[in-house]
C-alpha positions as CSV (number, residue, x, y, z in Angstrom):
1,M,169.8,147.2,96.2
2,V,168.7,148.8,92.9
3,A,167.8,152.4,91.9
4,V,165.7,153.2,88.9
5,A,165.9,156.1,86.5
6,I,163.0,156.7,84.2
7,L,163.5,158.9,81.1
8,A,160.4,161.1,80.9
9,A,161.7,164.5,79.7
10,G,160.7,164.4,76.0
11,R,157.9,166.3,74.5
12,G,156.7,163.7,72.0
13,T,156.2,166.0,69.0
14,R,154.7,163.2,66.9
15,M,151.8,162.9,69.3
16,K,150.8,166.4,68.2
17,S,149.5,167.2,71.6
18,S,150.0,169.9,74.3
19,L,149.9,167.0,76.8
20,P,153.4,165.5,77.5
21,K,153.6,162.2,75.8
22,V,154.2,160.2,79.0
23,L,150.9,161.5,80.5
24,H,148.7,160.2,77.7
25,P,146.2,157.6,79.1
26,L,146.7,153.9,78.5
27,G,144.4,151.4,80.0
28,G,143.4,153.4,83.1
29,R,146.8,154.8,83.9
30,S,149.1,157.3,82.1
31,I,151.9,155.8,80.0
32,V,154.6,156.6,82.6
33,E,152.4,155.2,85.4
34,Q,152.3,151.9,83.5
35,V,156.1,152.0,83.6
36,L,156.0,152.5,87.3
37,Q,153.7,149.5,87.7
38,S,156.3,147.2,86.2
39,L,158.6,147.9,89.1
40,H,156.6,146.2,91.9
41,K,158.6,142.9,91.7
42,I,162.0,144.4,92.0
43,S,161.3,146.7,94.9
44,P,163.8,149.5,94.1
45,T,165.1,151.6,97.0
46,R,165.0,154.8,94.9
47,C,163.2,155.9,91.8
48,L,164.4,159.0,89.9
49,V,162.1,160.4,87.2
50,I,163.9,162.6,84.7
51,I,161.5,165.3,83.6
52,G,161.8,168.2,81.1
53,Y,159.0,169.2,78.8
54,Q,156.2,170.6,81.0
55,A,158.1,169.3,84.0
56,E,155.7,170.7,86.6
57,Q,152.7,169.0,84.9
58,V,154.5,165.6,84.9
59,K,155.6,166.1,88.4
60,A,152.1,167.1,89.6
61,S,150.5,164.1,87.9
62,L,153.0,161.6,89.4
63,T,152.8,163.2,92.8
64,E,149.1,162.3,92.9
65,V,149.8,158.6,92.3
66,A,152.9,158.4,94.4
67,S,150.9,157.8,97.6
68,K,149.6,154.6,96.0
69,L,153.1,153.3,95.3
70,T,155.6,151.8,97.7
71,I,158.4,153.5,95.8
72,P,159.4,157.1,96.8
73,L,159.7,159.2,93.7
74,E,162.4,161.8,93.2
75,F,162.3,164.2,90.3
76,V,165.4,165.3,88.3
77,E,165.0,168.1,85.8
78,Q,166.7,167.9,82.4
79,T,166.3,171.5,81.1
80,E,167.7,170.7,77.7
81,Q,166.9,167.4,76.0
82,L,170.3,166.4,74.6
83,G,169.9,162.6,74.4
84,T,169.7,159.6,76.7
85,G,173.2,159.9,77.9
86,H,172.7,163.5,78.8
87,A,169.6,162.6,80.7
88,I,171.4,160.1,82.9
89,Q,174.3,162.6,83.4
90,Q,171.7,164.7,85.3
91,V,171.3,162.0,88.1
92,I,175.0,162.0,89.0
93,P,174.6,164.5,91.8
94,Y,171.6,162.5,93.2
95,L,173.6,159.3,93.4
96,E,176.9,160.5,94.8
97,D,176.8,158.0,97.7
98,F,175.1,155.2,95.7
99,T,177.2,152.1,95.1
100,D,174.7,149.5,93.7
101,D,172.9,149.0,90.4
102,L,171.0,151.5,88.3
103,L,168.1,150.3,86.1
104,V,167.3,152.7,83.3
105,L,163.8,152.7,81.8
106,N,162.0,154.8,79.2
107,G,158.9,156.6,80.2
108,D,157.3,155.8,76.9
109,V,157.8,152.0,76.9
110,P,154.8,150.9,79.1
111,L,154.4,147.2,78.3
112,L,157.3,145.7,80.1
113,R,156.2,142.9,82.4
114,P,157.6,142.9,86.0
115,E,159.0,139.4,85.4
116,T,161.1,140.7,82.5
117,L,162.8,143.3,84.7
118,Q,163.2,140.8,87.5
119,D,165.0,138.4,85.1
120,L,167.2,141.2,83.7
121,L,168.3,142.2,87.2
122,Q,168.9,138.6,88.2
123,T,171.2,138.0,85.2
124,H,173.0,141.2,85.8
125,K,173.8,140.3,89.4
126,E,174.6,136.6,88.8
127,R,177.0,137.4,86.0
128,Q,178.5,140.4,87.8
129,N,178.2,142.5,84.6
130,A,179.2,146.1,84.3
131,A,176.1,146.5,82.2
132,T,173.2,144.3,81.0
133,I,171.1,145.4,78.1
134,L,167.6,144.2,77.3
135,T,167.4,143.2,73.7
136,A,164.7,141.7,71.4
137,Q,164.6,139.6,68.3
138,L,162.3,141.5,65.9
139,P,160.8,139.9,62.9
140,N,161.3,143.3,61.1
141,P,164.1,145.2,62.7
142,Q,164.3,148.0,60.1
143,G,165.0,151.3,61.7
144,Y,166.4,149.9,65.0
145,G,170.0,149.8,66.1
146,R,171.4,146.2,66.0
147,V,173.2,144.6,68.9
148,F,176.0,142.2,68.0
149,C,177.1,139.6,70.6
150,D,179.4,136.6,70.9
151,E,178.3,133.1,71.6
152,H,177.9,134.0,75.3
153,N,175.7,137.0,74.6
154,I,178.5,139.4,75.5
155,V,177.9,142.6,73.5
156,Q,180.6,143.3,70.9
157,Q,179.1,146.4,69.4
158,I,175.9,148.3,68.8
159,V,175.4,149.7,65.3
160,E,172.6,152.2,64.3
161,D,170.4,151.0,61.4
162,R,171.6,153.6,59.0
163,D,175.2,152.6,59.6
164,C,174.7,148.8,59.2
165,S,176.1,147.0,56.2
166,T,173.9,144.7,54.2
167,A,175.2,141.7,56.1
168,Q,174.7,143.4,59.5
169,K,171.1,144.2,58.7
170,Q,170.4,140.5,58.7
171,N,170.8,140.5,62.4
172,C,167.4,140.8,64.1
173,R,168.6,141.5,67.6
174,I,167.8,145.1,68.5
175,N,168.5,147.3,71.5
176,A,165.3,147.7,73.6
177,G,166.6,150.8,75.4
178,V,166.4,149.2,78.9
179,Y,169.7,148.9,80.8
180,C,171.0,147.8,84.1
181,F,174.4,149.3,85.1
182,R,176.8,148.9,87.9
183,W,176.5,152.5,89.0
184,S,180.1,153.0,90.1
185,D,181.3,152.0,86.7
186,L,178.7,154.0,84.8
187,A,179.4,157.2,86.9
188,E,183.0,157.1,85.8
189,V,182.3,156.9,82.0
190,L,179.3,159.2,81.7
191,P,181.4,162.4,81.7
192,R,183.4,160.9,78.7
193,L,180.4,160.8,76.4
194,Q,180.6,163.0,73.3
195,P,177.9,164.1,70.9
196,N,179.7,162.7,67.8
197,N,176.5,162.1,65.7
198,T,174.3,164.0,63.4
199,Q,171.8,164.7,66.1
200,K,174.6,166.2,68.3
201,E,173.2,164.2,71.3
202,Y,174.8,162.2,74.1
203,Y,173.8,158.5,73.6
204,L,173.7,156.2,76.6
205,T,174.5,153.3,74.2
206,D,178.0,154.8,73.8
207,T,178.8,153.8,77.4
208,V,179.1,150.2,76.1
209,N,182.4,151.1,74.5
210,F,183.9,151.9,77.9
211,L,182.3,149.1,80.1
212,E,183.2,145.4,80.4
213,P,181.5,143.0,80.4
214,V,178.3,144.0,78.8
215,M,175.7,141.3,78.3
216,A,172.5,141.2,76.2
217,V,169.4,139.5,77.5
218,D,166.6,138.8,75.0
219,V,163.1,139.5,76.0
220,E,160.7,136.6,75.4
221,D,157.9,138.7,73.8
222,Y,159.2,141.5,71.7
223,Q,155.9,143.4,72.1
224,E,157.0,144.3,75.6
225,I,159.6,146.7,74.3
226,L,157.4,148.6,71.9
227,G,157.7,152.3,72.5
228,I,155.0,155.0,71.9
229,N,155.9,158.0,69.7
230,D,152.5,158.7,68.0
231,R,148.8,158.0,68.3
232,Q,149.0,154.9,66.1
233,Q,151.6,153.4,68.4
234,L,149.5,154.4,71.4
235,A,146.5,152.5,69.9
236,T,148.8,149.4,69.2
237,A,150.0,149.4,72.8
238,Y,146.4,149.6,74.0
239,S,145.4,146.6,71.9
240,I,148.3,144.6,73.3
241,L,147.5,145.6,76.9
242,Q,143.8,144.8,76.4
243,A,144.7,141.3,75.1
244,R,146.8,140.7,78.2
245,I,144.1,142.0,80.6
246,K,141.3,140.0,79.0
247,S,143.3,136.8,79.0
248,Q,144.1,137.3,82.6
249,W,140.5,137.7,83.6
250,M,139.2,134.8,81.5
251,A,141.9,132.6,83.1
252,A,140.6,133.8,86.5
253,G,137.0,132.6,85.8
254,V,135.4,135.7,84.2
255,T,133.3,135.1,81.0
256,L,133.7,137.6,78.2
257,I,131.0,136.9,75.7
258,D,132.7,138.9,72.9
259,P,136.3,139.9,74.0
260,A,136.9,142.0,70.9
261,S,134.1,144.4,71.7
262,I,134.9,144.7,75.4
263,T,137.5,147.0,77.0
264,I,138.7,146.7,80.6
265,D,141.2,149.0,82.3
266,D,144.2,147.7,84.0
267,T,142.9,149.1,87.3
268,V,139.6,147.1,87.3
269,Q,139.1,144.2,89.7
270,I,136.7,141.4,88.8
271,E,135.7,138.3,90.8
272,P,135.0,134.8,89.3
273,D,131.7,134.0,87.8
274,V,131.1,137.4,86.4
275,I,129.7,137.6,82.8
276,I,130.7,140.6,80.7
277,E,128.4,141.0,77.7
278,P,129.4,142.6,74.3
279,Q,130.0,146.3,73.9
280,T,130.7,146.8,77.6
281,H,133.5,149.0,79.0
282,L,134.9,148.8,82.6
283,R,137.0,151.8,83.6
284,G,139.0,153.3,86.4
285,Q,138.9,151.9,90.0
286,T,135.9,149.6,89.3
287,V,135.2,146.4,91.3
288,I,132.8,143.8,90.0
289,Q,131.9,141.1,92.5
290,S,130.9,137.5,91.8
291,G,127.7,136.6,90.0
292,C,127.2,139.9,88.2
293,R,126.1,140.3,84.6
294,I,127.3,143.5,83.1
295,G,126.0,144.6,79.7
296,P,125.4,144.4,76.9
297,G,126.1,148.0,76.0
298,S,127.1,149.2,79.5
299,L,129.8,151.5,80.9
300,V,130.9,151.1,84.5
301,E,133.6,153.6,85.7
302,N,135.1,154.1,89.2
303,S,132.2,152.1,90.7
304,C,131.7,149.1,93.0
305,I,129.1,146.6,91.9
306,A,128.3,143.9,94.5
307,E,127.2,140.3,94.1
308,N,124.5,139.2,91.6
309,V,123.8,142.6,90.1
310,S,122.8,143.1,86.5
311,V,123.6,146.2,84.5
312,L,121.9,146.3,81.2
313,Y,122.5,149.1,78.6
314,S,123.4,151.5,81.4
315,V,126.0,153.9,82.6
316,V,127.3,153.7,86.2
317,T,130.0,156.2,87.2
318,D,131.5,157.1,90.6
319,S,128.7,155.1,92.3
320,S,128.1,151.8,94.3
321,V,125.4,149.2,93.9
322,A,124.6,146.6,96.6
323,A,123.8,142.9,96.0
324,N,120.9,141.5,93.9
325,T,120.0,144.8,92.3
326,R,118.9,145.3,88.7
327,I,120.1,148.3,86.7
328,G,118.6,149.3,83.4
329,P,118.0,149.2,80.6
330,Y,119.0,152.8,79.9
331,A,119.7,153.9,83.4
332,H,122.3,156.4,84.5
333,L,123.9,156.4,87.9
334,R,126.4,159.2,88.6
335,G,127.8,161.6,91.2
336,H,128.3,159.1,94.0
337,A,124.9,157.4,93.8
338,V,124.5,154.6,96.4
339,V,121.9,151.9,95.7
340,G,120.9,149.4,98.3
341,A,120.4,145.7,98.0
342,G,117.5,144.2,96.0
343,C,116.6,147.4,94.2
344,K,115.3,147.9,90.7
345,I,116.6,151.0,88.8
346,G,114.7,150.8,85.5
347,N,114.2,152.3,82.1
348,F,115.5,155.9,81.6
349,V,116.1,156.5,85.3
350,E,118.9,158.9,86.4
351,L,120.3,159.0,89.9
352,K,122.7,161.8,90.9
353,N,124.3,162.0,94.3
354,S,121.4,160.0,95.8
355,Q,121.2,157.2,98.3
356,L,118.6,154.5,98.0
357,G,117.7,152.0,100.8
358,D,117.3,148.2,100.3
359,R,114.4,147.0,98.1
360,T,113.6,150.4,96.8
361,N,112.3,150.6,93.2
362,V,112.6,153.4,90.7
363,A,111.2,151.6,87.7
364,H,111.1,154.1,84.9
365,L,111.3,157.7,83.6
366,S,112.5,159.4,86.8
367,Y,115.2,161.7,88.0
368,L,116.4,161.7,91.6
369,G,119.1,164.3,92.4
370,D,120.5,164.9,95.9
371,A,117.9,162.5,97.4
372,T,117.9,160.1,100.2
373,L,115.4,157.3,100.1
374,G,114.6,154.7,102.8
375,T,113.9,151.1,102.4
376,Q,111.0,149.7,100.3
377,V,110.2,153.0,98.7
378,N,108.4,152.9,95.4
379,V,109.0,155.8,93.0
380,G,106.3,156.1,90.4
381,A,107.0,156.8,86.7
382,G,107.9,160.3,85.9
383,T,108.8,161.3,89.4
384,I,111.5,163.9,89.7
385,T,113.2,165.7,92.6
386,A,113.5,169.4,91.7
387,N,116.8,169.9,93.5
388,Y,118.1,173.1,91.9
389,D,116.7,176.5,92.5
390,G,119.0,178.3,90.1
391,V,121.6,179.0,92.7
392,Q,122.0,176.0,95.0
393,K,121.3,172.3,95.1
394,H,118.9,171.1,97.8
395,P,118.2,167.7,99.3
396,T,115.1,165.6,99.3
397,K,114.4,162.9,102.0
398,I,111.8,160.1,101.6
399,G,111.1,157.7,104.5
400,D,110.7,154.0,104.5
401,R,107.8,152.4,102.6
402,S,106.7,155.7,101.0
403,K,105.3,155.9,97.5
404,T,105.2,158.6,94.9
405,G,102.5,158.6,92.2
406,A,103.2,158.9,88.5
407,N,104.4,162.3,87.3
408,S,105.1,163.7,90.8
409,V,107.5,166.7,91.3
410,L,109.2,167.0,94.7
411,V,110.5,170.5,95.2
412,A,113.5,170.5,97.4
413,P,114.4,171.1,100.2
414,L,111.8,168.6,101.3
415,T,111.3,165.8,103.8
416,I,108.7,163.1,103.3
417,G,108.1,160.8,106.3
418,N,107.6,157.0,106.5
419,D,104.5,155.3,104.9
420,V,103.5,158.3,102.9
421,T,101.6,158.1,99.6
422,I,102.0,161.0,97.2
423,A,99.1,161.2,94.7
424,A,99.8,161.1,91.0
425,G,100.6,164.4,89.3
426,S,101.4,166.2,92.6
427,A,103.8,169.1,93.0
428,V,104.9,168.7,96.6
429,T,106.5,171.8,98.2
430,E,106.0,171.2,101.9
431,D,107.2,168.5,104.3
432,A,104.9,165.6,105.0
433,P,104.7,163.6,108.3
434,D,104.5,159.9,108.6
435,N,101.4,157.9,107.6
436,C,99.6,160.3,105.3
437,L,98.3,161.0,101.8
438,V,99.7,164.0,100.0
439,I,97.8,165.6,97.1
440,G,99.5,168.6,95.6
441,R,97.6,169.3,92.4
442,A,94.8,171.7,91.2
443,R,91.2,170.3,91.3
444,Q,90.0,169.3,87.9
445,V,87.5,171.6,86.3
446,I,85.1,170.7,83.5
447,K,83.2,173.5,81.5
448,P,80.5,171.9,79.3
449,G,80.0,173.4,75.9
450,W,83.3,175.4,75.9
451,R,85.0,176.1,72.6
452,L,88.1,178.1,71.7
453,K,87.1,181.5,70.5
454,G,87.1,181.7,66.7
455,R,87.1,178.0,66.3
456,D,83.8,177.9,64.4
457,Q,85.1,180.4,61.8
458,E,88.2,178.3,61.1
459,L,86.1,175.2,60.5
């Protein structure tokens, strides 16, 4: 069994933000959520999140996502941030009866692969180490503490960068800040830590001086251990995560026409034989099914796009689109719009909280809000549902095979039956039964010889 402690108490002052550092978004999840995602291969029995700065906000955010995880979260508050050793000291009362291994992670190191943690734990158990430290060989280790090992990777000492001699600085192995401890041994030495440093903090690395054996395990890709302390590092982490995500989907049979201009959240699901055009962005809990062509220039967020759908220069948020439908160019679907199969949602059409049946067309220049349309409805150019009376939103219902003429206004609440034709330019304010023609416009009047008063003098 293994328990996990995640250090997430810091403020992150270099982010220059009122939002706690670990809650900043990264690829569809918060930074600390990305850390939690790395645990799925090791199946910890307990997960303790150490919180401090804006503790309630961090707790509330993680409580929302806890239901999606198989790991029960426990929160440990560190009221004063006095270093990593002090943070782990706070979990001692929570693990009084615990006798197995404790994995310590940082809430601001979000790029660790699950396989890396799995390998770290396996080495720790097989070698029966008191502690196992994840290390990395950096091409430029300046600023990092160096880890010195013997030929068997047994740690001899850890020296901070500022304390290294010229010879010691040639060592490129650095401490990644990820540890696996035999908890019974660690619990004994934690009370012995002293803040004998300029920061007057309790360092978890100092426990190495009291534990034996301690082994270092090098991570294969040093980018995994990059932490986030400022906005530039956040952007760097995002670029690394995007490269991983896009490589994964291309290997799975997805075509990315111009990967550099495309962004895809870690939470998105894409089936094979999808084509993603340039300048397209897929966000949130989005699912794109096989045969779709998304973009160029499109945003799809928290939406489900079924087979063989095209989305051209359009925005789709919190909505679903059934198979063989064409969206765009320049359409906007939002507010839980549901579009049936074989539909056409064309140029400059906006759908908000509306449901469209199969083979219904809204070809151009229309707004449908809070509307329910049946099958094979044809919405003429310029049709709008006037759904807001200044106080409340009201629904519009249009039956199967009905048609609206160009520039029609349907004033909700309103029900239009099946096989109804609404004449162009109509303002419809009353319900219409099945099989009828609706004309809701003033009769045209022509007055021969009429001129605007005073017009002759101006000329």
